[in-house]
C-alpha positions as a Python dict, from the first residue, in 0.01 Angstrom:
ca = {
    (1, 'M'): (0, 0, 0),
    (2, 'R'): (-119, 239, -251),
    (3, 'I'): (-388, 419, -160),
    (4, 'T'): (-610, 510, -491),
    (5, 'P'): (-889, 751, -526),
    (6, 'S'): (-1143, 449, -473),
    (7, 'I'): (-987, 371, -152),
    (8, 'Q'): (-924, 709, -47),
    (9, 'A'): (-1344, 728, -115),
    (10, 'L'): (-1390, 391, 121),
    (11, 'L'): (-1180, 540, 378),
    (12, 'T'): (-1324, 884, 365),
    (13, 'A'): (-1709, 761, 362),
    (14, 'A'): (-1647, 505, 652),
    (15, 'A'): (-1502, 799, 859),
    (16, 'L'): (-1763, 1063, 784),
    (17, 'A'): (-1972, 761, 917),
    (18, 'A'): (-1812, 759, 1249),
    (19, 'L'): (-1876, 1117, 1363),
    (20, 'P'): (-2162, 1163, 1545),
    (21, 'L'): (-2504, 1354, 1421),
    (22, 'A'): (-2439, 1730, 1398),
    (23, 'G'): (-2637, 1824, 1700),
    (24, 'A'): (-2708, 1447, 1884),
    (25, 'Q'): (-2674, 1473, 2220),
    (26, 'A'): (-2319, 1321, 2361),
    (27, 'G'): (-2441, 1062, 2653),
    (28, 'D'): (-2443, 669, 2553),
    (29, 'T'): (-2758, 511, 2551),
    (30, 'K'): (-2605, 146, 2409),
    (31, 'D'): (-2674, -7, 2755),
    (32, 'M'): (-3050, 179, 2795),
    (33, 'K'): (-3379, 10, 2717),
    (34, 'I'): (-3701, 206, 2586),
    (35, 'A'): (-4045, -9, 2590),
    (36, 'L'): (-4418, 95, 2419),
    (37, 'S'): (-4705, 80, 2566),
    (38, 'N'): (-4964, 81, 2326),
    (39, 'N'): (-5377, 31, 2414),
    (40, 'Y'): (-5506, -92, 2090),
    (41, 'A'): (-5414, -244, 1817),
    (42, 'G'): (-5730, -308, 1617),
    (43, 'N'): (-5744, -124, 1339),
    (44, 'S'): (-5472, -34, 1026),
    (45, 'W'): (-5319, 273, 1173),
    (46, 'R'): (-5203, 58, 1509),
    (47, 'Q'): (-5108, -245, 1322),
    (48, 'A'): (-4885, 1, 1082),
    (49, 'M'): (-4734, 176, 1448),
    (50, 'L'): (-4650, -79, 1547),
    (51, 'K'): (-4430, -214, 1225),
    (52, 'S'): (-4290, 116, 1181),
    (53, 'W'): (-4183, 104, 1593),
    (54, 'D'): (-4062, -260, 1508),
    (55, 'K'): (-3887, -145, 1213),
    (56, 'V'): (-3690, 142, 1340),
    (57, 'T'): (-3607, -27, 1708),
    (58, 'K'): (-3494, -345, 1613),
    (59, 'Q'): (-3205, -137, 1364),
    (60, 'A'): (-3134, 118, 1644),
    (61, 'V'): (-3053, -187, 1845),
    (62, 'A'): (-2845, -361, 1571),
    (63, 'D'): (-2656, -7, 1561),
    (64, 'G'): (-2597, -8, 1960),
    (65, 'I'): (-2768, 286, 1988),
    (66, 'V'): (-3007, 165, 2254),
    (67, 'A'): (-2994, -206, 2427),
    (68, 'E'): (-3378, -323, 2391),
    (69, 'A'): (-3705, -135, 2273),
    (70, 'P'): (-3954, -376, 2283),
    (71, 'A'): (-4356, -311, 2256),
    (72, 'F'): (-4641, -421, 2440),
    (73, 'T'): (-5016, -393, 2369),
    (74, 'T'): (-5291, -461, 2641),
    (75, 'S'): (-5537, -662, 2535),
    (76, 'E'): (-5870, -506, 2700),
    (77, 'N'): (-5826, -139, 2533),
    (78, 'Q'): (-5876, -30, 2924),
    (79, 'A'): (-5681, 262, 3100),
    (80, 'T'): (-5635, 0, 3402),
    (81, 'E'): (-5503, -215, 3188),
    (82, 'Q'): (-5237, 30, 3123),
    (83, 'A'): (-5199, 175, 3407),
    (84, 'A'): (-5079, -178, 3520),
    (85, 'Q'): (-4909, -216, 3239),
    (86, 'I'): (-4641, 107, 3287),
    (87, 'Q'): (-4630, 33, 3673),
    (88, 'T'): (-4517, -343, 3542),
    (89, 'M'): (-4240, -183, 3274),
    (90, 'I'): (-4144, 54, 3594),
    (91, 'L'): (-4001, -262, 3818),
    (92, 'Q'): (-3844, -444, 3494),
    (93, 'G'): (-3622, -155, 3454),
    (94, 'Y'): (-3706, 45, 3149),
    (95, 'N'): (-3516, 403, 3105),
    (96, 'A'): (-3774, 512, 2938),
    (97, 'I'): (-4097, 471, 2852),
    (98, 'V'): (-4313, 565, 2524),
    (99, 'I'): (-4719, 567, 2528),
    (100, 'N'): (-4989, 579, 2285),
    (101, 'A'): (-5262, 600, 2586),
    (102, 'A'): (-5592, 476, 2641),
    (103, 'S'): (-5717, 785, 2815),
    (104, 'P'): (-5549, 1141, 2822),
    (105, 'T'): (-5559, 1127, 3209),
    (106, 'A'): (-5663, 813, 3381),
    (107, 'V'): (-5311, 617, 3376),
    (108, 'N'): (-5170, 1020, 3466),
    (109, 'G'): (-5091, 800, 3829),
    (110, 'A'): (-4879, 515, 3710),
    (111, 'V'): (-4702, 784, 3432),
    (112, 'K'): (-4614, 1032, 3775),
    (113, 'Q'): (-4491, 705, 3959),
    (114, 'A'): (-4236, 645, 3638),
    (115, 'C'): (-4109, 1009, 3619),
    (116, 'D'): (-4052, 959, 4010),
    (117, 'A'): (-3895, 667, 3961),
    (118, 'G'): (-3657, 842, 3744),
    (119, 'I'): (-3806, 695, 3423),
    (120, 'V'): (-3848, 925, 3080),
    (121, 'V'): (-4164, 900, 2971),
    (122, 'V'): (-4293, 1032, 2623),
    (123, 'S'): (-4673, 1040, 2511),
    (124, 'F'): (-4809, 1028, 2103),
    (125, 'D'): (-5098, 1045, 1925),
    (126, 'G'): (-5301, 920, 2261),
    (127, 'I'): (-5122, 1171, 2474),
    (128, 'V'): (-5126, 1209, 2855),
    (129, 'T'): (-5157, 1525, 3030),
    (130, 'E'): (-4979, 1433, 3336),
    (131, 'P'): (-4679, 1717, 3365),
    (132, 'C'): (-4419, 1528, 3402),
    (133, 'A'): (-4469, 1388, 3085),
    (134, 'Y'): (-4406, 1500, 2730),
    (135, 'R'): (-4616, 1478, 2421),
    (136, 'I'): (-4642, 1427, 2075),
    (137, 'A'): (-4919, 1487, 1864),
    (138, 'V'): (-5071, 1686, 1562),
    (139, 'D'): (-5318, 1980, 1587),
    (140, 'F'): (-5604, 1723, 1569),
    (141, 'K'): (-5849, 2015, 1660),
    (142, 'K'): (-5714, 2134, 1316),
    (143, 'L'): (-5723, 1781, 1188),
    (144, 'G'): (-6117, 1833, 1293),
    (145, 'S'): (-6174, 2221, 1149),
    (146, 'M'): (-6035, 2160, 851),
    (147, 'Q'): (-6297, 1921, 700),
    (148, 'I'): (-6551, 2190, 754),
    (149, 'D'): (-6319, 2453, 540),
    (150, 'Y'): (-6289, 2170, 270),
    (151, 'L'): (-6644, 2113, 246),
    (152, 'K'): (-6638, 2493, 211),
    (153, 'S'): (-6342, 2527, -47),
    (154, 'R'): (-6599, 2288, -257),
    (155, 'G'): (-6906, 2472, -203),
    (156, 'I'): (-7062, 2183, 15),
    (157, 'K'): (-7310, 2281, 291),
    (158, 'G'): (-7610, 2140, 473),
    (159, 'N'): (-7643, 1784, 698),
    (160, 'L'): (-7332, 1625, 847),
    (161, 'L'): (-7286, 1293, 941),
    (162, 'E'): (-7008, 1206, 1222),
    (163, 'I'): (-6802, 946, 1265),
    (164, 'R'): (-6583, 961, 1573),
    (165, 'G'): (-6310, 787, 1698),
    (166, 'I'): (-6294, 513, 2029),
    (167, 'A'): (-6448, 763, 2335),
    (168, 'G'): (-6264, 882, 2594),
    (169, 'V'): (-5926, 945, 2362),
    (170, 'F'): (-5784, 1219, 2361),
    (171, 'V'): (-5744, 1257, 1965),
    (172, 'D'): (-6126, 1146, 1942),
    (173, 'D'): (-6201, 1448, 2164),
    (174, 'E'): (-5987, 1677, 1969),
    (175, 'I'): (-6101, 1589, 1618),
    (176, 'H'): (-6450, 1609, 1715),
    (177, 'A'): (-6406, 1993, 1951),
    (178, 'G'): (-6286, 2092, 1615),
    (179, 'I'): (-6564, 1959, 1403),
    (180, 'T'): (-6823, 2074, 1640),
    (181, 'T'): (-6685, 2432, 1634),
    (182, 'A'): (-6623, 2533, 1292),
    (183, 'V'): (-6993, 2315, 1314),
    (184, 'A'): (-7096, 2631, 1543),
    (185, 'A'): (-6943, 2888, 1334),
    (186, 'D'): (-7113, 2801, 1021),
    (187, 'A'): (-7489, 2816, 965),
    (188, 'D'): (-7477, 2634, 644),
    (189, 'F'): (-7349, 2320, 848),
    (190, 'K'): (-7582, 2082, 1043),
    (191, 'I'): (-7495, 1780, 1216),
    (192, 'V'): (-7726, 1502, 1186),
    (193, 'G'): (-7620, 1222, 1335),
    (194, 'S'): (-7335, 1097, 1513),
    (195, 'V'): (-7152, 761, 1592),
    (196, 'H'): (-6827, 580, 1715),
    (197, 'G'): (-6668, 387, 1451),
    (198, 'N'): (-6384, 299, 1678),
    (199, 'W'): (-6141, 444, 1414),
    (200, 'T'): (-6208, 72, 1224),
    (201, 'Q'): (-6405, 11, 852),
    (202, 'T'): (-6644, -271, 1036),
    (203, 'V'): (-6726, -66, 1360),
    (204, 'A'): (-6814, 231, 1122),
    (205, 'Q'): (-6991, 9, 859),
    (206, 'K'): (-7230, -147, 1121),
    (207, 'E'): (-7301, 164, 1338),
    (208, 'V'): (-7382, 426, 1027),
    (209, 'A'): (-7574, 119, 876),
    (210, 'G'): (-7774, 156, 1169),
    (211, 'I'): (-7838, 518, 1158),
    (212, 'L'): (-7871, 589, 849),
    (213, 'P'): (-8226, 523, 819),
    (214, 'T'): (-8304, 771, 1068),
    (215, 'L'): (-8156, 1047, 878),
    (216, 'P'): (-8273, 1291, 629),
    (217, 'E'): (-7988, 1350, 352),
    (218, 'V'): (-7669, 1403, 406),
    (219, 'A'): (-7431, 1634, 219),
    (220, 'A'): (-7104, 1497, 395),
    (221, 'V'): (-6946, 1264, 609),
    (222, 'V'): (-6673, 1426, 847),
    (223, 'T'): (-6441, 1168, 1029),
    (224, 'Q'): (-6159, 1057, 1218),
    (225, 'G'): (-5982, 783, 1011),
    (226, 'G'): (-6054, 447, 923),
    (227, 'D'): (-6403, 458, 931),
    (228, 'G'): (-6408, 636, 559),
    (229, 'F'): (-6443, 303, 338),
    (230, 'G'): (-6676, 142, 539),
    (231, 'A'): (-6882, 454, 535),
    (232, 'A'): (-6946, 446, 200),
    (233, 'Q'): (-7019, 77, 195),
    (234, 'A'): (-7332, 152, 471),
    (235, 'F'): (-7453, 416, 188),
    (236, 'K'): (-7422, 193, -91),
    (237, 'S'): (-7569, -95, 118),
    (238, 'A'): (-7876, 164, 199),
    (239, 'G'): (-7915, 219, -170),
    (240, 'R'): (-7839, 587, -93),
    (241, 'A'): (-7629, 816, -263),
    (242, 'V'): (-7258, 801, -145),
    (243, 'P'): (-7139, 1207, -22),
    (244, 'T'): (-6853, 1341, 15),
    (245, 'I'): (-6646, 1164, 242),
    (246, 'F'): (-6332, 1320, 419),
    (247, 'F'): (-6087, 1034, 435),
    (248, 'G'): (-5804, 999, 733),
    (249, 'N'): (-5522, 785, 467),
    (250, 'R'): (-5627, 439, 485),
    (251, 'E'): (-5513, 185, 182),
    (252, 'D'): (-5917, 52, 126),
    (253, 'E'): (-6037, 448, 161),
    (254, 'L'): (-5767, 582, -101),
    (255, 'T'): (-5875, 256, -280),
    (256, 'Y'): (-6228, 355, -255),
    (257, 'W'): (-6144, 769, -373),
    (258, 'K'): (-5965, 673, -674),
    (259, 'E'): (-6169, 366, -817),
    (260, 'Q'): (-6529, 661, -782),
    (261, 'K'): (-6206, 912, -908),
    (262, 'D'): (-6128, 718, -1241),
    (263, 'A'): (-6546, 650, -1279),
    (264, 'N'): (-6714, 921, -1229),
    (265, 'G'): (-6496, 1237, -1089),
    (266, 'Y'): (-6551, 1181, -761),
    (267, 'Q'): (-6396, 1415, -507),
    (268, 'S'): (-6246, 1399, -189),
    (269, 'M'): (-5979, 1545, 25),
    (270, 'S'): (-5788, 1260, 317),
    (271, 'A'): (-5566, 1359, 657),
    (272, 'S'): (-5395, 1194, 919),
    (273, 'I'): (-5134, 1212, 1223),
    (274, 'A'): (-4892, 919, 1066),
    (275, 'P'): (-4822, 610, 1225),
    (276, 'G'): (-4494, 651, 1235),
    (277, 'A'): (-4505, 940, 1479),
    (278, 'G'): (-4462, 645, 1730),
    (279, 'T'): (-4117, 620, 1573),
    (280, 'F'): (-4032, 1022, 1631),
    (281, 'A'): (-4160, 1012, 2016),
    (282, 'F'): (-3845, 697, 2010),
    (283, 'W'): (-3596, 879, 1884),
    (284, 'V'): (-3709, 1190, 2158),
    (285, 'A'): (-3710, 949, 2426),
    (286, 'Q'): (-3391, 842, 2347),
    (287, 'Q'): (-3262, 1182, 2313),
    (288, 'I'): (-3351, 1256, 2622),
    (289, 'L'): (-3165, 1028, 2753),
    (290, 'A'): (-2865, 1100, 2615),
    (291, 'G'): (-2898, 1494, 2746),
    (292, 'A'): (-3157, 1634, 2542),
    (293, 'K'): (-3439, 1857, 2682),
    (294, 'P'): (-3672, 1891, 2414),
    (295, 'P'): (-4003, 2136, 2513),
    (296, 'Q'): (-4308, 1911, 2701),
    (297, 'D'): (-4529, 1946, 2379),
    (298, 'M'): (-4435, 1876, 2027),
    (299, 'T'): (-4664, 1925, 1675),
    (300, 'L'): (-4572, 1679, 1386),
    (301, 'P'): (-4749, 1807, 1075),
    (302, 'I'): (-5093, 1643, 947),
    (303, 'L'): (-4992, 1429, 681),
    (304, 'V'): (-5247, 1493, 405),
    (305, 'V'): (-5368, 1342, 25),
    (306, 'T'): (-5539, 1546, -214),
    (307, 'Q'): (-5683, 1528, -522),
    (308, 'D'): (-5374, 1615, -751),
    (309, 'S'): (-5159, 1327, -451),
    (310, 'L'): (-5391, 1063, -485),
    (311, 'E'): (-5231, 820, -737),
    (312, 'D'): (-4839, 936, -581),
    (313, 'D'): (-5012, 891, -220),
    (314, 'L'): (-5165, 537, -326),
    (315, 'K'): (-4896, 363, -478),
    (316, 'R'): (-4671, 388, -139),
    (317, 'T'): (-4991, 281, 115),
    (318, 'D'): (-4909, -84, 140),
    (319, 'K'): (-5194, -267, 111),
    (320, 'G'): (-5468, -301, 401),
    (321, 'S'): (-5194, -49, 551),
    (322, 'V'): (-5217, 334, 570),
    (323, 'T'): (-5028, 605, 445),
    (324, 'N'): (-4714, 697, 635),
    (325, 'K'): (-4386, 864, 721),
    (326, 'E'): (-4112, 680, 943),
    (327, 'Y'): (-3873, 936, 1134),
    (328, 'S'): (-3496, 891, 1172),
    (329, 'Q'): (-3240, 955, 1393),
    (330, 'K'): (-3189, 1294, 1232),
    (331, 'E'): (-3506, 1440, 1152),
    (332, 'V'): (-3570, 1438, 1501),
    (333, 'I'): (-3224, 1588, 1644),
    (334, 'D'): (-3285, 1857, 1347),
    (335, 'F'): (-3657, 1902, 1504),
    (336, 'L'): (-3547, 1940, 1901),
    (337, 'A'): (-3248, 2198, 1746),
    (338, 'K'): (-3498, 2413, 1611),
    (339, 'A'): (-3743, 2392, 1835),
    (340, 'K'): (-3454, 2537, 2098),
}
């Protein structure tokens, strides 16, 4: 058979596809199982995270990279329940467990049991402090302090309302610390009220509506994500002008922002950890099983939406979801190579 240029091109492409990725670990993981232990699914960020996990891991299973990678979410968002879930995963023989934890410390006992059983443990977003586990997060303190930096860049000063996340979770503690440290260092700002919105618009709206009657004029609202649109609705319902609200990349927040920008020039900024951080954690676990030795702590970039990028970022954000970034195996391999 004569090999034409087009056939040669196809053969070359197939040969290249069969080559391992540069920097990939040689260990075979096709028979290994990776599980996701997730403590909470009650908001758009967690739903987007689970959707990304499902999409990326199903393809990894179809490609023969791992045997299975199911996701499990606890029903009550309790550390004791998640610890029991992890202990069940140990008994079920998973080779690696990826965790978005209810507490940085309360599941450490179960995590240590997993490590002692030879199981790789990778935590992300809600990380754990057990030394044997790997940790993947953004700089959440920076995510807090950058909100104050943004307000200063706009010349905004005065009273702030802080909307926090779920009490006791690493993410909430870190963002709160970033905000309060920045406020303490600048006499132009004062936090006059604080509520827990649980990263959920409906909860945030209810909590903000409850505290608003007790508050003086509010210059800006600092947040953690999943709460900005609810805050805006609470101010509107109370008949108060909607102040500058720092958003958290949720589609309803970005849609509201664009509507107000078009109507009256409303300005803001938005930032969050990408829900696709879970896919990064999956590939890190897979690479460790294959023989990689990454650092125990890894930091991802914060995903930011600006006044100028708003329209483009909104277009690529699914209705009811969150602006996202999913990670490929190659991106994680490249990241780990640079981390060395």
